[in-house]
PAZAPA-4460 file (N, C-alpha, C; in steps of 0.05 Angstrom, whole numbers, plus 32768, in hexadecimal, padded with zeros to 4 digits):
% residues 60
    n_x    n_y    n_z   ca_x   ca_y   ca_z    c_x    c_y    c_z   seq   type   mol
   8128   8214   8216   812C   8202   8201   813B   820F   81E8     1      M     A
   8149   8202   81DC   8159   820A   81C5   8150   81FE   81AC     2      E     A
   814D   820F   819A   8146   8201   817E   815C   8207   816C     3      W     A
   8161   81F2   8159   8177   81F5   8147   8169   81F7   812D     4      K     A
   8164   820F   8124   8158   8214   8107   8136   8217   810D     5      G     A
   8129   8218   80F7   810A   821B   80FD   8100   81FF   8101     6      R     A
   80EC   81FF   8114   80DD   81E9   8119   80CE   81E1   80FF     7      A     A
   80CC   81C5   80F8   80BB   81C0   80E3   80CC   81BE   80C8     8      G     A
   80E4   81C8   80C9   80F2   81CE   80B0   8109   81B6   80AF     9      M     A
   8103   81A1   80BC   8117   8188   80BB   8132   8191   80CA    10      G     A
   8133   81A0   80DA   814A   81A6   80EA   8145   8196   8106    11      K     A
   815A   8190   8113   815D   8181   812D   8151   8197   8142    12      E     A
   8141   818C   8150   8137   819E   8169   8146   8194   817F    13      Q     A
   814D   81A5   8196   815B   819B   81AA   814B   81AD   81C2    14      K     A
   8149   81A1   81D6   8140   81AE   81F3   8157   81A9   8206    15      V     A
   8157   81BC   821A   816C   81BD   822D   8162   81AF   8248    16      R     A
   8175   819E   8254   816C   8191   826B   8169   81A4   8280    17      C     A
   8152   81A1   8290   814E   81B4   82A6   815F   81AF   82BE    18      L     A
   816D   8199   82BD   817C   8190   82D4   819A   8197   82D2    19      N     A
   81A6   818E   82BA   81C0   8190   82B5   81CA   81A5   829E    20      C     A
   81B4   81B1   8290   81B3   81C3   8279   81C2   81B6   8263    21      F     A
   81C6   819D   825E   81CE   8192   8245   81B9   8194   8230    22      E     A
   81C2   819A   8216   81AF   8199   8200   81AA   817F   81F9    23      R     A
   8191   8178   81F3   8188   815D   81EF   817A   815D   81D2    24      I     A
   8182   814E   81BF   8170   814D   81A5   8157   813D   81A9    25      P     A
   8141   8149   81A0   812A   813C   819F   8120   812D   8187    26      V     A
   811A   8115   818B   8115   8105   8173   80F8   810C   816A    27      P     A
   80F1   8110   8153   80D8   8118   814C   80BF   8108   8156    28      E     A
   80AC   8114   815E   8096   810A   816E   809A   80FA   8187    29      K     A
   80B2   80FE   8195   80BA   80F0   81AE   80A6   80FB   81C3    30      A     A
   809E   80E6   81D2   808D   80EF   81EA   809B   80F1   8203    31      K     A
   80AF   80E0   8204   80C2   80E3   821E   80E0   80E4   8214    32      R     A
   80F0   80F0   8224   810C   80F4   821E   811E   80F1   823A    33      L     A
   8132   80E4   8236   8147   80E1   824E   815F   80F0   8247    34      T     A
   8167   8102   825B   8182   8110   8255   8198   80FA   8256    35      C     A
   81AA   80FD   823F   81C0   80E7   8244   81D6   80EE   8256    36      P     A
   81D6   8106   8261   81ED   8111   8274   81E2   8108   828F    37      K     A
   81CA   8110   8298   81C3   810D   82B8   81AC   80F9   82BA    38      C     A
   819F   80ED   82A5   818C   80D7   82A6   8170   80E1   82B0    39      S     A
   816C   80FD   82B1   8152   8105   82B7   813E   8104   82A0    40      V     A
   8126   80F8   82A4   8114   80F1   828F   80FF   8108   828F    41      E     A
   80F7   8110   8277   80E4   8125   8272   80CD   811D   825D    42      Y     A
   80B6   8128   8264   809F   8124   8251   80A4   813C   823B    43      V     A
   80A1   8135   8224   80A2   8148   820D   8083   814E   8204    44      I     A
   807F   816A   81FF   8065   8173   81F5   806A   817B   81DB    45      A     A
   8057   8174   81CA   8059   8184   81AE   8046   8194   81A6    46      W     A
   804B   81AA   819A   8037   81BD   818D   8040   81C0   8172    47      R     A
   802E   81B3   815E   8036   81B4   8145   8052   81A3   8140    48      G     A
   8065   81AF   8139   807E   81A1   8134   8094   81AC   8146    49      S     A
   808A   81BB   815E   809B   81C4   8171   8099   81B5   818A    50      Q     A
   80B1   81AC   8195   80B2   819C   81AF   80BB   81AD   81C6    51      A     A
   80B1   81A6   81DF   80BA   81B3   81F5   80B5   819F   820E    52      K     A
   80C4   81A7   8221   80C4   8195   8239   80A9   819B   8249    53      I     A
   8097   8188   824C   8080   818F   8259   8081   8188   8278    54      A     A
   8094   8177   827E   8099   8171   829E   80AA   8156   82A0    55      G     A
   80A7   814B   82B7   80B2   8133   82BB   809E   811D   82C2    56      T     A
   80A4   8102   82BC   808C   80EF   82C0   808C   80ED   82E0    57      P     A
   8072   80E7   82E6   806A   80E5   8302   8075   80CB   830F    58      S     A
   807D   80CC   8328   8089   80B5   8334   8071   80A7   8342    59      K     A
   8074   808C   833E   805F   807A   834B   8065   806F   8366    60      K     A
***
């Protein structure tokens, strides 16, 4: 993951796609996120004001 500034300080947070390594901005309190480059969907976990990729949604 890559952070731009300190978490919780109003700066944009970004995570790195685990498939194509594109940096993806994370909207505040988002629960899911899709990479705009390769379309892989991720589940986002929050700890306080910090976001991280928690995994991918399970396929049914």
